[in-house]
SESEDREN-744662 format. One line per 10 residues: for each residue z, y, x of C-alpha. Coordinates in pm, 1 decimal, always signed. Each point is the difference from the previous one (the first is absolute). Layout:
! SESEDREN-744662
Z,Y,X; ...
This chain:
! SESEDREN-744662
-6.8,-6.8,+40.8; -85.5,+357.9,+73.6; +97.3,+299.6,-182.2; -173.3,+236.0,+263.4; -325.5,-114.3,-55.5; -295.9,-123.3,+257.6; +159.1,-101.2,+362.3; -33.3,+343.4,+230.7; -236.4,+55.8,+250.5; +84.9,+110.2,+378.5
-235.5,+216.6,+208.4; -39.5,+46.2,+365.6; -201.2,+228.5,+135.3; -121.4,+37.3,+367.4; -104.8,+328.2,+173.9; -386.5,-81.9,-51.0; +103.9,+14.3,-372.3; -51.9,-336.9,-66.5; +251.1,-179.0,-238.1; +167.0,-339.8,-53.3
+91.1,-86.6,-371.3; +265.9,-294.2,-27.5; +158.3,-149.8,-295.4; +305.2,-179.6,-82.2; -50.4,-402.3,+104.6; -336.5,+104.7,+172.4; -38.6,-225.1,+321.0; -194.4,+110.2,+336.7; -56.4,-51.6,+364.3; +136.1,+238.5,+247.6
+37.6,+29.2,+366.1; +331.9,+58.8,+84.5; +66.2,+321.8,+224.5; +371.5,+61.6,+37.0; +338.1,-178.1,-152.8; +305.0,+207.4,+2.3; +292.5,-163.0,-191.8; -139.2,-53.0,-348.0; -267.1,+233.0,+40.9; -353.1,-63.1,+116.8
-293.5,+165.0,+39.1; -347.0,-164.8,-65.1; -349.2,+80.1,+36.6; -180.3,-93.4,-302.8; -402.1,+69.4,-15.0; +63.5,+283.7,+261.3; +294.8,+135.1,-207.2; +303.4,+13.0,+128.0; +269.0,-126.0,-226.4; +377.3,+80.6,+47.4
+199.9,-259.6,-227.8; +346.5,-191.2,+1.8; +31.4,-393.6,-24.0; +229.9,-151.3,-246.3; +216.5,-140.6,+291.3; +68.2,+59.7,+383.2; -36.3,-413.6,-11.4; -355.3,+92.0,-103.8; -53.1,+287.9,+219.3; +106.6,-201.6,+312.3
-263.3,-300.2,-52.4; -258.2,+293.9,+40.1; +101.3,+127.4,+342.9; -254.4,-251.6,+171.5; -276.3,+36.5,-251.8; -295.5,+219.4,+17.5; -131.1,-73.3,-350.0; +134.9,-109.4,-288.0; +37.1,-38.4,-408.6; +191.5,+178.7,-247.0
+31.0,+49.6,-345.1; +147.7,+333.4,-169.9; +350.5,-75.3,-140.3; +113.9,+365.4,-104.3; -113.5,+365.7,+0.6; +125.5,+355.0,-28.2; -157.1,+319.3,+44.9; +108.6,+20.8,+351.8; +43.6,-343.3,+128.8; -142.4,-357.7,-28.9
+167.9,-339.5,+0.5; -231.6,-288.4,+147.1; +69.9,-377.6,+50.8; -142.0,-211.9,+246.7; -200.4,-323.3,-112.0; -6.7,-307.5,+144.4; -287.9,-210.6,+69.9; +41.8,-179.9,-324.4; +40.6,+336.6,-204.3; -307.1,+198.3,+169.7
-341.7,-24.3,-177.2; -173.6,-96.6,+336.8; +143.1,-123.7,+333.7; +233.8,+235.7,+189.3; -144.7,+182.5,+278.5; +277.3,+26.4,+240.3; +30.3,-45.1,+409.5; +297.6,-97.2,+196.5; +130.0,+260.9,+227.0; +259.8,-203.4,+205.1
-20.1,+244.9,+298.3; +123.3,+274.3,-198.2; +362.4,-52.5,-26.3; -12.4,-82.9,+403.0; -203.0,+319.2,+70.7; +239.9,+199.7,-172.6; +269.4,-119.4,+183.4; -170.3,+42.3,+310.3; -72.3,+364.9,-73.2; +342.3,+108.7,-108.7
+104.5,-152.6,+364.5; +134.8,-319.6,-141.8; +13.4,-369.6,+160.6; -228.9,-213.0,-232.2; +200.4,-331.3,-79.5; +111.7,-198.6,-315.6; +259.6,+237.0,-87.9; -129.6,+325.8,+53.0; -284.2,-117.7,-237.5; +197.9,-74.9,-277.1
+200.6,+288.1,+31.7; -326.4,+198.2,-21.7; -75.8,-157.2,-247.3; +270.2,+53.7,-223.2; +8.7,+361.6,+121.4; -350.4,+51.6,-139.4; +40.2,-194.6,-313.2; +262.2,+253.6,-91.5; -155.6,+305.4,+76.4; +135.3,+78.0,+348.9
-141.7,+76.4,+324.1; -5.6,-209.9,+277.4; +204.9,+153.6,+255.4; +207.2,-106.3,+318.2; +295.9,+145.0,-202.3; -10.4,-193.8,-338.7; -118.1,-321.7,+189.1; +289.0,+36.4,+229.1; +232.3,+67.8,-280.5; -108.0,-324.0,-202.7
-41.2,-231.8,+294.5; +416.6,+131.2,+67.0; +78.0,-109.2,-336.9; -169.0,-332.6,-62.3; +134.0,-82.3,+366.5; +319.3,-57.8,-163.1; -144.5,-216.4,-245.5; +73.3,-399.1,+84.2; -364.7,-65.5,-148.5; -252.1,+285.3,-124.4
-326.2,-41.6,-119.4; -300.6,+227.7,-128.3; +193.4,+31.5,-364.7; +345.1,+135.2,+184.2; -225.3,+212.1,+208.3; -157.5,+169.7,-331.2; +371.0,+25.0,-196.3; +97.6,+201.0,+335.6; -289.3,+208.7,-36.1; -0.6,+59.1,-377.9
+364.3,+123.3,+82.6; -111.5,+207.5,+230.3; -299.2,+174.6,-212.5; +230.5,+52.0,-285.0; +225.8,+220.1,+225.3; +275.2,-257.6,-49.2; +247.8,-95.2,+270.7; -125.7,-227.8,+222.5; +297.8,-262.9,+167.5; +69.7,-365.3,+49.9
+221.4,+48.0,-361.5; -255.3,+166.2,-235.6; -275.6,-242.4,+156.2; +238.6,-297.5,-66.4; +36.3,+109.0,-339.6; -363.7,+78.9,-77.2; -33.6,-395.5,+82.7; +222.4,-112.1,-223.9; -206.7,-197.5,-285.0; +210.1,+44.4,-308.2
-20.6,-158.1,-328.4; -130.7,+209.7,-325.9; +246.8,+209.2,-123.7; +21.6,-150.6,-316.0; +119.5,-330.6,+183.6; +258.8,+190.2,+181.5; +130.2,+173.3,-328.7; -20.1,-321.1,-178.4; +191.3,-250.4,+234.8; +277.9,+318.9,+60.4
+52.8,+14.4,-394.8; +51.1,-394.9,-30.0; +216.7,+27.2,+289.7; +205.1,+277.3,-92.9; +32.1,-160.6,-364.0; +174.4,-315.0,+127.6; +207.7,+184.2,+219.8; +117.5,+228.9,-267.9; +65.6,-342.1,-214.8; +184.3,-154.2,+308.8
+413.1,-15.3,+69.9; -85.6,+251.0,+303.5; +290.2,+245.9,+57.9; -42.1,+313.8,-279.8; -89.9,+270.2,+239.3; -288.5,-263.8,+92.5; -106.7,-48.6,-319.9; +15.8,+419.5,-68.7; -228.8,+54.5,+296.5; -205.0,-274.7,-123.4
-17.6,+190.3,-354.8; -107.4,+334.6,+192.5; -257.1,-171.3,+171.4; -168.8,-171.4,-275.6; +45.4,+374.3,-180.3; -231.3,+129.4,+257.6; -264.6,-252.3,+9.5; -36.7,+33.4,-358.7; -75.2,+404.1,+73.3; -259.1,-86.4,+238.0
-199.3,-163.8,-269.5; -262.2,+185.9,-210.6; -12.0,-42.9,-362.7; -338.4,+64.0,-114.5; +116.1,+2.0,-359.4; +169.3,+332.2,+98.9; -134.1,+316.1,-149.5; -135.8,+244.7,+253.3; +303.3,+206.8,+51.9; +171.5,-356.0,+73.3
-260.2,-110.2,+255.9; -2.1,+302.7,+165.0; +386.8,+26.6,+49.7; +25.2,-377.7,+55.5; -267.7,+62.1,+325.2; +173.5,+275.1,+103.8; +344.1,-198.9,+46.8; -217.8,-302.0,+153.5; -142.7,+270.5,+235.9; +370.8,+108.3,+79.7
+130.5,-332.5,+51.0; -263.0,-144.1,+202.2; -58.6,+312.9,+220.6; +354.5,+73.4,+97.4; +65.3,-186.1,+317.6; +356.6,-180.6,+42.5; +56.0,+212.4,+320.8; -9.0,+296.9,-231.9; +285.0,-95.1,-230.0; +186.0,-168.3,+279.3
+17.2,+368.3,+152.2; +132.6,+147.9,-345.0; +294.8,-235.7,+24.3; +46.1,+89.8,+365.7; +51.7,+378.9,-127.8; +256.5,-71.7,-257.0; +160.2,-205.7,+250.9; -29.8,-317.3,-188.5; -86.0,-303.8,+229.5; +85.5,-255.9,-238.2
-220.0,+52.2,-296.2; +18.5,-308.0,-234.4; +108.5,+171.7,-281.4; -237.8,+282.2,-22.5; -308.5,-309.4,+18.3; -30.7,+47.7,-378.4; -238.1,+325.5,+86.5; -341.4,-68.5,-106.1; -147.5,-30.1,+396.7; -75.8,-262.8,+253.3
+348.1,+33.1,+115.7; +109.7,-198.6,-302.9; -170.7,-328.9,+167.4; +111.2,+87.2,+294.7; +366.9,+12.9,-73.5; -72.6,-338.0,-175.1; -106.0,-132.4,+295.2; +261.5,+109.3,+213.8; +223.6,-182.6,-283.1; -150.0,-281.7,+51.7
-65.9,-33.5,+373.8; +263.8,-223.1,+32.4; -50.6,-270.5,-261.6; -209.3,-255.3,+112.3; -77.3,-132.8,-356.9; -174.7,+312.1,-65.6; -237.7,-2.4,+297.3; -297.4,-39.7,-217.6; +78.3,+321.5,-189.0; +68.4,+170.2,+315.6
-324.7,-104.2,+146.6; -183.7,+153.9,-355.0; +214.1,+357.4,+69.9; -101.1,+14.9,+358.9; -369.3,-73.9,-118.6; +19.4,+270.3,-312.2; +121.8,+258.8,+293.9; -243.2,-36.8,+252.0; -266.8,+9.0,-240.3; +117.1,+337.6,-141.3
+33.1,+71.3,+357.1; -343.2,-55.2,+61.2; -95.3,+215.4,-270.1; +189.4,+306.0,+148.7; -172.1,-54.7,+324.3; -351.5,+35.5,-176.4; +112.8,+311.2,-185.9; +201.1,+168.0,+304.9; -110.5,+337.5,+87.9; -295.5,-44.4,+284.9
+176.7,+85.3,+362.5; -367.1,+66.6,+128.3; -328.3,+108.3,-240.0; -135.1,-314.6,-165.3; -326.3,-88.4,+33.4; -70.1,-41.6,-390.1; +115.1,+168.8,-270.9; +374.0,-102.0,-92.9; +43.9,-232.4,-283.4; +352.1,-40.2,-195.0
+43.7,-397.7,-30.3; +193.0,-177.0,-208.5; +44.7,-332.9,-160.7; +164.5,-9.7,-330.8; +107.2,-283.7,-275.5; -160.9,+38.1,-327.1; +111.6,-183.3,-302.0; -274.0,-88.8,-270.0; +265.1,-59.1,-297.8; -120.2,-277.8,-241.0
+251.1,+21.6,-315.6; -67.3,-384.4,-39.6; +164.7,-59.4,+306.1; +411.6,+59.5,+9.2; +265.5,-22.4,+324.4; -117.6,-107.9,+356.4; -349.3,-120.2,-114.0; -90.2,+359.4,-18.4; +8.8,-23.8,+412.2; -326.6,-181.0,-91.1
-166.0,+342.8,-86.8; +93.3,+177.0,+310.5; -302.1,+79.5,+247.8; -4.5,+224.8,+289.2; -231.2,+379.2,+4.7; -84.4,+101.5,+310.9; -21.8,+362.6,-26.6; -176.7,+243.1,+258.2; +22.8,+374.8,-48.4; -209.2,+225.3,+205.3
+133.9,+338.7,+181.4; -347.1,+149.7,+36.2; -114.8,+106.3,+331.6; +67.9,+362.8,-60.5; +340.8,-32.1,-82.9; +226.3,+115.4,+285.3; +326.8,-16.1,-179.9; -98.4,-377.5,-73.9; +163.9,+49.7,-378.7; -217.6,-184.8,-307.5
-185.1,+255.3,-220.5; +11.2,-152.4,-340.9; -331.9,+228.7,-66.6; -193.6,-97.8,+279.5; +68.5,-347.5,+137.6; -146.9,-387.6,+20.3; +180.0,-304.9,-61.7; -80.4,-360.4,+22.0; +225.2,-277.6,-184.1; -72.5,-395.2,+15.6
+175.6,-199.4,-208.0; +27.0,-424.7,+72.5; +5.0,-119.7,-377.5; -22.5,-361.2,+99.6; -152.1,-232.1,+268.4; -345.9,+44.9,-186.7; +17.4,+361.8,-142.8; +21.5,+322.4,+170.3; -46.5,+383.4,-93.2; -74.4,+290.2,+214.9
+46.8,+392.8,-114.1; -154.8,+245.5,+146.3; +95.7,+371.0,-68.1; -147.4,+324.1,+159.5; +151.3,+297.4,-163.7; -177.4,+395.2,+89.4; +141.5,+291.4,-189.0; +119.4,-220.1,-251.1; -326.9,-157.2,-98.0; +47.8,-414.3,+48.7
-208.4,-260.1,+107.5; +64.8,-343.8,-37.2; -142.1,-346.3,+110.9; +116.2,-331.1,-135.3; -89.0,-277.4,+221.6; +94.5,-368.1,-200.6; -27.7,-364.7,+132.2; -118.6,-145.2,-308.3; -193.1,+114.7,-321.7; +285.7,-81.0,-221.1
+239.0,+270.5,+195.1; -301.3,+237.1,+11.2; -28.3,-7.8,-368.9; +382.4,+11.7,-73.7; -12.9,+318.4,+209.7; -293.7,+186.7,-168.9; +202.3,-66.7,-325.7; +315.1,+196.4,+148.5; -241.9,+296.9,+116.6; +32.5,+191.3,-354.8
+377.1,+20.2,+75.2; -21.3,+80.1,+349.8; -216.0,+315.1,-27.0; +202.8,+90.9,-289.2; +321.8,-44.2,+247.2; -133.7,+172.3,+279.9; -111.9,+311.3,-256.5; +315.3,-11.0,-81.8; +141.3,+89.3,+325.5; -229.0,+290.9,+27.4
-320.0,-175.6,+201.8; -308.6,-65.0,-87.2; -159.7,-345.2,-4.5; -368.9,+103.3,+160.4; -109.2,-360.7,+81.3; +129.8,-342.0,-47.3; -212.0,-328.4,+147.3; +116.7,-345.3,-80.1; -166.4,-283.1,+219.6; +69.5,-350.5,+68.0
-14.5,-80.5,+353.8; +193.7,-155.0,+336.0; +282.3,+153.5,+59.5; +173.2,-12.9,+366.5; +346.3,+67.2,-85.7; +177.7,+200.4,+319.7; +433.4,-34.9,-44.8; +193.2,+224.0,+220.3; +181.5,-250.4,+111.5; -81.3,-256.7,+262.0
-222.6,+12.5,+337.4; -323.5,-176.6,-166.2; -65.9,+312.5,-172.2; +166.1,+291.5,+146.4; -220.6,+109.0,+264.4; -301.5,-42.7,-169.7; +120.1,+219.6,-300.6; +117.8,+314.5,+181.7; -295.8,+182.1,-39.2; -114.9,-175.0,-312.1
-163.5,+274.8,-237.3; -256.9,-35.4,-281.7; -20.1,+361.1,-140.2; +134.9,+349.2,+97.5; +87.9,+249.4,-258.0
């Protein structure tokens, strides 16, 4: 369904007045001139085109290609987003030439030795939009040398942290390397163990702390049946809880002179879980719950790391990144069975490149929400907001989900207009969706610069 009418056309013009018209989903072959982060400079029929790849992973694949096939995935008045096509997707033979000497020559030009280590580091730097300099190569080499064993993925993680302007140390790299279960899995497991503890013959204080922790976890779940105001308040509370480091909470207790904040653990903060964890540390019968608490708190630390203020100028536009559990309630399902309707929403909100204060402007922003509905079903909602004019793309993994999404569009339009926005365009399609979690090393470095459209 497309409310805005025909697909837009982007026109690119060169100095001699020749023009290149492009449409959504158009496929074309081009010569790769330059790759910088997720941005590429291409030559198409003699016309130079500056575009953005759908992910850093795709952009990195172009480093050693001279020719490739692409498809136009998104367009605005100021940018074109393209996707690299594999040979199986292209209409003809993929014209490409490997340049195995590219990275070695780049290292030599920088006055660096050429070996397996420097080549892996250089590849990681390039794929994250960073220059190959002696200083950066040395920094990553010194860090990776502290690892017992590292590979290309580890180098990619280190380079991704550097490109994002985040602190780079053995501690932050170790945290970024950790593969966590989904947020729903962690929340569900915690809820079950906390209920068991409350019903046990544990000391009264322990049971009270377990009750507080269960209440905190409940506040971290978005109830999709809520109205707009309740939903907004719920999200703000979740962002506050997950975005506040435990160290900040501890500093408040220290300032008060309270070095034993057990009874203050009833507040809605991650300190609630930390206080319970300390209470259970010496109880061997609760070792499983202690591990679950540690894992959840480490996952929260990773999200806080990804959203921390950059210490250096990031190579890519910054995003607020958060994983949030959502409950799609079914009135026919009661009690604990409702947990079967818990799903993880992977949220990314752009700060936009010209936003110096790193504050999100509700009237001008861009955000992407990926939701895992089940093993076979997923949905991606890509929203661009410019001067309160909204453009939306809804991708679903099956036709059934697409039909359900289209049925909800009138209500969605009404809700958006109630908030003072104008729904200018909306498009629902069935497509293969790649869910990028904000947790876990398998997708972390690939999604740092992942952008589909900008407002």
